[in-house]
Each structure stands twice: as C-alpha cells, then as structure tokens.
C-alpha positions in Angstrom: -6.7 -37.7 -67.6 -7.6 -39.7 -64.4 -4.0 -41.0 -64.1 -2.8 -37.1 -64.6 -5.1 -35.9 -61.8 -4.0 -38.4 -59.4 -0.3 -37.5 -60.1 -0.8 -33.8 -59.3 -2.9 -34.6 -56.2 0.1 -37.0 -55.3 2.6 -34.3 -55.7 0.8 -32.1 -54.0 0.4 -34.1 -51.0 4.2 -34.6 -51.0 4.9 -31.0 -51.2 2.5 -30.6 -48.2 4.4 -33.4 -46.5 7.6 -31.8 -47.2 6.7 -28.5 -45.8 5.3 -29.8 -42.8 8.4 -31.9 -42.0 10.7 -29.0 -43.1 8.6 -26.6 -40.7 8.8 -29.2 -38.0 12.6 -29.8 -38.3 13.2 -26.1 -38.7 11.0 -25.0 -35.5 13.9 -25.6 -32.7 15.7 -23.0 -34.9 13.0 -20.3 -34.8 11.4 -21.4 -31.6 12.1 -22.2 -28.1 10.3 -25.0 -27.1 9.6 -26.6 -23.6 7.5 -29.3 -22.0 8.2 -28.0 -18.7 5.2 -25.4 -18.7 2.1 -25.4 -16.7 -1.2 -23.5 -16.6 -1.1 -21.4 -13.2 -3.2 -18.9 -11.3 -3.2 -17.3 -7.8 -4.2 -19.8 -5.6 -5.6 -18.0 -2.3 -6.0 -19.4 0.8 -9.1 -18.2 2.6 -8.5 -18.2 6.3 -10.5 -16.9 9.4 -8.7 -13.8 11.0 -10.1 -15.1 14.5 -9.9 -18.5 15.7 -12.9 -20.7 16.7 -15.0 -23.6 15.7 -16.6 -23.9 12.3 -20.2 -23.7 12.8 -21.7 -23.2 9.1 -20.2 -24.0 5.7 -21.7 -22.3 2.7 -19.9 -23.5 -0.5 -18.4 -26.6 -1.8 -15.5 -27.4 -4.0 -15.7 -26.2 -7.7 -18.2 -23.8 -6.7 -18.1 -20.2 -8.2 -18.4 -17.8 -5.6 -18.9 -13.9 -5.9 -16.8 -11.3 -4.2 -17.9 -10.8 -0.5 -20.0 -14.1 -0.7 -20.1 -15.5 2.9 -18.3 -19.0 2.6 -18.2 -20.1 6.1 -18.7 -18.8 9.7 -16.7 -19.4 12.8 -18.8 -19.5 16.3 -19.6 -16.2 17.2 -20.8 -16.5 20.7 -17.5 -15.5 22.3 -16.8 -12.5 20.4 -20.6 -11.5 20.9 -20.2 -11.8 24.4 -17.1 -9.7 24.1 -19.0 -7.0 22.3 -21.7 -6.6 24.8 -19.1 -6.2 27.6 -17.0 -3.7 25.4 -20.3 -1.6 24.9 -21.3 -1.8 28.9 -17.3 -0.5 29.4 -18.0 2.3 26.6 -21.3 3.3 28.4 -19.7 3.3 31.8 -16.8 5.5 30.5 -19.5 8.0 28.5 -21.2 8.3 31.8 -18.2 8.9 33.8 -16.9 11.5 31.3 -20.6 13.3 31.5 -20.2 13.4 35.3 -16.7 14.6 35.2 -17.7 17.6 32.8 -20.7 18.3 35.2 -18.3 18.7 37.9 -16.1 20.8 35.9 -19.3 23.0 35.2 -20.4 23.2 38.9 -16.6 24.3 39.9 -16.3 26.7 37.1 -19.6 28.3 38.0 -19.0 28.4 41.9 -15.3 28.8 42.4 -15.2 32.6 41.2 -18.6 33.3 43.4 -17.1 31.8 46.6 -13.9 33.8 46.1 -16.2 37.1 45.8 -18.2 36.2 48.8 -14.9 35.4 50.8 -13.5 38.7 49.8 -16.8 40.6 50.9 -16.8 38.6 54.3 -13.1 39.5 54.8 -13.7 43.2 54.0 -16.7 42.9 56.7 -14.4 41.3 59.2 -11.8 44.0 58.8 -14.3 46.7 59.0 -15.9 44.9 62.2 -12.2 44.6 63.6 -11.7 48.4 63.1 -14.8 49.4 64.7 -14.3 47.3 67.8 -10.8 48.7 68.0 -12.4 52.2 68.0 -14.9 50.9 70.7 -12.1 49.8 72.9 -10.3 53.1 72.6 -13.3 54.9 73.5 -14.2 52.4 76.5 -10.5 52.6 77.6 -10.9 56.5 77.5 -14.1 56.2 79.6 -12.6 53.7 82.0 -9.6 55.9 82.6 -11.7 59.0 83.1 -14.1 57.1 85.6 -10.9 56.0 87.4 -9.7 59.3 87.9 -13.2 60.7 88.8 -13.2 57.9 91.3 -10.0 58.8 93.1 -10.8 62.3 93.3 -14.2 61.6 94.9 -12.7 59.3 97.2 -10.1 62.0 98.3 -12.9 64.6 98.5 -15.2 62.3 100.6 -12.1 61.6 102.6 -11.8 65.6 103.4 -15.4 66.0 103.9 -15.8 68.1 100.9 -18.0 65.8 98.9 -20.8 63.5 100.1 -20.5 59.6 100.6 -23.1 59.3 97.9 -21.2 61.0 95.3 -18.0 58.7 96.0 -20.5 55.6 95.7 -21.7 56.8 92.2 -18.1 57.8 91.2 -17.1 54.0 91.9 -20.1 52.6 90.2 -19.4 54.6 86.9 -15.6 53.1 87.3 -17.1 49.6 87.4 -19.7 50.2 84.5 -16.7 51.8 82.5 -14.6 48.8 83.2 -17.4 46.3 82.2 -17.6 48.4 78.9 -14.2 48.3 78.4 -14.0 44.4 78.9 -16.8 44.0 76.6 -15.4 46.2 73.9 -12.0 44.1 74.3 -14.2 40.8 73.9 -15.5 42.3 70.7 -12.3 43.3 69.3 -10.8 39.8 70.1 -13.9 38.1 68.5 -13.7 40.6 65.1 -10.0 39.8 64.8 -10.7 35.9 65.0 -13.5 36.5 62.6 -11.0 38.4 60.4 -8.5 35.5 60.6 -11.3 32.8 59.7 -12.3 35.2 56.8 -8.6 35.2 55.5 -8.6 31.2 55.7 -11.9 31.0 53.8 -10.3 33.2 51.2 -7.2 31.2 50.9 -9.5 28.2 50.6 -11.8 29.6 48.0 -8.5 30.8 46.0 -7.6 27.1 46.1 -10.9 26.7 43.8 -8.6 27.3 40.6 -6.8 24.1 41.6 -10.3 22.2 41.9 -11.0 23.6 38.4 -7.6 22.5 37.2 -7.8 19.0 38.7 -11.5 19.0 37.3 -10.2 19.7 34.0 -7.5 16.9 34.1 -10.6 14.6 35.2 -12.4 15.4 32.2 -9.4 14.8 30.0 -8.8 11.5 31.7 -12.3 10.3 31.2 -12.6 11.5 27.8 -9.2 9.3 27.3 -10.9 6.3 28.7 -14.1 6.8 26.8 -11.8 6.9 23.5 -10.4 3.9 24.5 -13.3 2.1 25.5 -14.7 2.9 22.0 -11.8 1.8 20.0 -11.9 -1.5 22.2 -15.7 -2.0 21.0 -14.8 -1.1 17.5 -12.1 -4.0 17.6 -14.4 -6.3 19.4 -17.0 -5.5 16.7 -14.3 -6.2 14.0 -13.3 -9.5 15.7 -17.1 -10.6 15.5 -17.1 -9.7 11.9 -14.2 -11.8 11.2 -16.3 -14.8 12.3 -18.0 -14.6 8.7 -15.1 -15.7 6.1 -15.9 -13.9 2.8 -14.7 -14.6 -0.9 -12.0 -12.0 -1.7 -13.4 -11.6 -5.3 -15.2 -13.7 -7.9 -13.5 -17.3 -7.6 -13.8 -20.8 -8.1 -13.3 -23.0 -4.8 -10.5 -25.2 -5.9 -10.0 -27.1 -2.4 -12.0 -27.1 0.9 -9.7 -27.9 3.8 -12.2 -27.6 6.8 -15.6 -28.6 7.6 -18.3 -27.8 10.1 -17.3 -29.0 13.7 -13.5 -28.5 12.8 -11.6 -26.1 14.9 -9.8 -23.4 12.7 -7.0 -21.3 14.0 -6.3 -17.9 12.8 -4.8 -17.9 9.4 -5.6 -21.6 8.9 -7.1 -22.1 5.5 -10.7 -23.3 5.0 -10.8 -22.7 1.2 -8.0 -22.5 -1.5 -9.8 -20.5 -4.3 -8.5 -18.7 -7.7 -9.9 -16.2 -10.2 -10.8 -18.3 -13.4 -10.5 -15.1 -15.7 -6.6 -15.0 -14.2 -5.1 -17.7 -15.9 -1.5 -17.8 -17.4 1.2 -20.3 -18.5 4.6 -20.4 -16.8 7.2 -22.1 -19.1 10.5 -22.6 -17.5 12.8 -22.2 -20.2 16.4 -23.7 -20.3 18.9 -20.8 -20.1 20.1 -21.7 -23.5 16.9 -21.1 -25.2 16.4 -17.6 -24.0 17.9 -16.2 -27.1 15.2 -14.4 -29.2 12.5 -14.8 -26.3 11.0 -11.5 -25.7 7.8 -9.9 -24.2 5.3 -9.7 -27.0 6.3 -12.9 -28.8 3.7 -15.0 -29.7 3.4 -18.4 -28.3 1.7 -21.6 -29.1 0.5 -23.7 -26.0 -0.2 -27.3 -26.5 -2.3 -28.4 -23.2 -2.1 -32.2 -22.8 -5.5 -32.3 -21.4 -7.2 -31.1 -25.0 -6.7 -31.5 -28.5 -5.7 -28.5 -30.5 -3.8 -25.3 -29.6 -4.2 -22.4 -27.4 -2.7 -19.3 -28.6 -0.7 -16.8 -26.3 2.2 -14.3 -26.1 5.1 -13.7 -23.7 4.2 -11.4 -20.9 7.6 -11.2 -19.2 11.2 -13.1 -18.9 12.0 -14.0 -15.5 14.9 -11.9 -13.7 16.3 -14.7 -11.9 16.3 -18.7 -12.4 14.4 -21.0 -10.5 17.5 -22.5 -8.7 17.9 -19.2 -6.6 14.7 -19.8 -4.8 15.3 -23.5 -3.8 15.0 -24.3 -0.3 18.8 -25.3 -0.5 20.6 -22.8 -2.9 23.7 -24.1 -4.8 27.0 -23.7 -3.5 30.1 -23.9 -5.4 32.5 -21.9 -3.2 34.3 -25.3 -2.4 35.4 -25.5 -6.0 33.1 -28.7 -6.9 30.9 -27.8 -9.9 28.9 -29.8 -12.2 27.1 -27.8 -14.9 23.3 -28.1 -14.7 21.2 -26.3 -17.3 19.4 -23.8 -15.3 15.7 -22.5 -15.9 14.1 -19.5 -16.2 10.4 -18.9 -15.6 8.7 -17.1 -18.5 5.0 -16.1 -18.2 2.6 -16.4 -21.1 -0.7 -14.6 -21.7 -3.3 -16.9 -23.0 -5.5 -15.6 -25.3 -9.2 -15.5 -24.1 -10.9 -17.8 -26.9 -14.2 -19.9 -26.7 -12.2 -22.8 -25.0 -10.3 -20.4 -22.2 -12.9 -21.7 -19.7 -11.7 -25.2 -20.1 -8.5 -24.2 -18.6 -7.4 -25.0 -15.0 -4.6 -24.5 -12.8 -1.8 -27.2 -12.8 -2.4 -28.5 -16.2 0.7 -29.5 -18.2 1.5 -27.6 -21.3 4.1 -27.8 -24.1 4.9 -24.2 -25.1 6.5 -23.1 -28.3 7.6 -19.5 -28.3 8.3 -17.8 -31.5 11.9 -15.9 -31.7 11.5 -12.2 -32.6 12.2 -8.8 -31.0 9.1 -8.7 -29.3 6.2 -5.9 -28.9 7.0 -3.8 -25.7 3.8 -1.7 -26.0 1.8 -4.8 -26.4 3.5 -6.4 -23.5 3.0 -3.2 -21.3 -0.5 -2.9 -21.9 -0.9 -6.8 -20.9 0.7 -6.1 -17.8 -1.7 -3.4 -16.9 -4.5 -5.5 -17.6 -2.9 -8.4 -15.5 -2.5 -6.0 -12.6 -6.1 -5.2 -13.1 -7.3 -8.7 -12.9 -4.9 -9.1 -9.8 -6.2 -6.3 -8.1 -2.8 -4.5 -7.6 -2.9 -0.8 -5.9 -0.7 0.6 -8.6 -0.4 0.1 -12.5 2.5 -1.5 -13.8 4.8 1.3 -15.3 7.2 -0.2 -17.5 8.3 -3.8 -18.7 12.0 -5.1 -18.2 13.3 -6.4 -21.5 
C-alpha cells in the first residue's frame, strides 16, 4: 500500500511539473513579455519662483510631506522691503487721488456760483453804463443850455439890456454845467471800463467748465495710478509669499538638491518629490509583441527587488514609439536602413495590495501581459482615477484602442 501511494504521489508531482513546464513553454504564445519595464511616477521638481539665498530648510530626503507644507524658505528681506515701498507708493497715490477728488468737488461747487456772480456783475455794469449815458446826455443838454444863456446875456450886457452881474451868473452856470458834463463823461467811461471787466470776468468764469473737465481728468489719472500702485503692491506681496517653497501635494521627497546657504535661481529645483499613491509601470514592449495587448488586460509584474509578483492591468498602449522622441530621431531618407525593433510604451495600472507601499520609482520590472480583447470600461474608469491622482483639470473622456 505504501509503495502504491508513493507511485500516485510521484505521478501527481510529475503531472504538476508537466503542467508548470507546459504553461512556461506556452506563456510566450499567450502573453507579451518584456524585461524593459520600470516602476514610475511623476517626479516633480519643487523650485522657488523668485531667486534668492536659501535661509531655512524644513524637510529631508525620504520624508513624507503634506500638501501646502513649507519645505524651505528663500531670504525674504529684499521682497519684504519691496512690499514696504509699494505700500508707501500706494498710500501716496491714494492721497493724490483723494486730493484730486476734493479739488474737483470744490470746482464743481464753485464754478457755477462764479458764473452766476459774473453774470450779475455784468448786468449791473451794463445798467450803470446806461445810467451814465443818460447822465451824460442830461449834462450835455444842461451845458448846451448854459452855453446859449451865456451867449445871450453877454450880448444883452453889451447892449446894456442886462446887468453885468447877470452875465457873470450865466458864465458861472456855464462853467458848472461843463464841469458836470465832464464828470458825467468820466462816469460813463468808468462804467464802460467796468462793463468790459465784467465781460472778461464772465468769460473767465465760463472757463471753469474747462477746469472741471481738467479736474475730472486728474481724478481719472490719479485713480489709474492708484490702481497701478495697488497691483504693484499685490505683485510684491505675491513675490514675498513665493519665498516660501511649499509641497504641491502629499508627497515623498526623493531628492534634495539645495541646502541652507545655497543660492537658488527662479525655477532651479530644491527638491524632487513624487506622490506615493500615484505609481505605475511603464513596459516598453517590442513592436512585434503588441498583438493581443489591449487596455484592461491583466498583467503579472515581477519586481526585481522583491519576491513574489504584483498584479496589474494595462491602462493604455502608447500612440508612438520611443524612438520618435529621441534626441536624434532616425533619418532613413538617404536610403540606408537597418531594421531595429521599435519599442512602444505600455502603461500598467498596479493593483493596490498590502505590498504596494514597498514600490519606488525606478525599480526594474519583468512585465507579463496576457493577451485578450481588453476591458474598455475598466480602462476608462481607471483613467479617471489616474486623472484624479494626477490632479488633471478635466476628466478623461475616452480610451484610445
């Protein structure tokens, strides 16, 4: 009995070995396999947006950081001084604007009154000129009458028909009338001069409309300068805020490039970070291994750093070969051609199991992708999840076959 059981056990082990060897031998025909695969993520260079000397660093390599956490600080002294200068400039611009508004308010209230007063003064001057003209006419008539009387009494006194005294009185009355005529003419001249002055003042008062228009333009100009000073202050405050370098999202610091005391220009990286929840495998499949590979197909991922396999599914198949993006693309226009198998990147979604946290960008992977028709619905949903992890502004609409 014991020998029979051992024979059955041997036959069972032999069958399992045959099945394992058979599956191993058949795998190249039912799967696409490549060792040119790697765990990847989006490495983001965290850099200051303003240049300066790094005065504080708050994070180290391999540290996990939270979104918005301050990682480092550029010397803020210069940018703080710029903010103070912009605040002073804004205060001066606001004061100039308030003064322009006050001046306009004064002009708006005073100019109409000045015009009314000038018109009344001109009316009075014209009335005075008319009255002075009438007084000149009356004084002229009196002087003419006194001149005629004086002539008559002189003739009568010469004939002895009138007394010398009466002739003298007529002469005195003539002198008085002529003096009154002269005074009336001077008053008329003064009234005419006053009228011309009143007309000039009215014209000057009417120019107040131009002053009001100039005041409005001054208010508009000072408002523009105030707004410009406000925007300059806002920009200075933004530049001051940029002296704090913050984490763009929850991430792991993969590399620290700068240290305290280093000078960093705008855009020069201080850290390289990646999102540990956003890892995937890029398998560079030979072009003759693409047949049967479709989004949604299952994949086995043998990571060189760990025993056991990870599971995944094809997310998408690249739309161009890697050679199209090389620094020196192939040029066969001269007629020389040597066939080289091209490789197409295939992105593989990694299933989030208990060992997912062990993965790191750059690890080597042997990818074994099952052939099949794919699962477009799963791929579309996985793409939407990837877009969420990646922080895309718009969701993925469809998956290319």
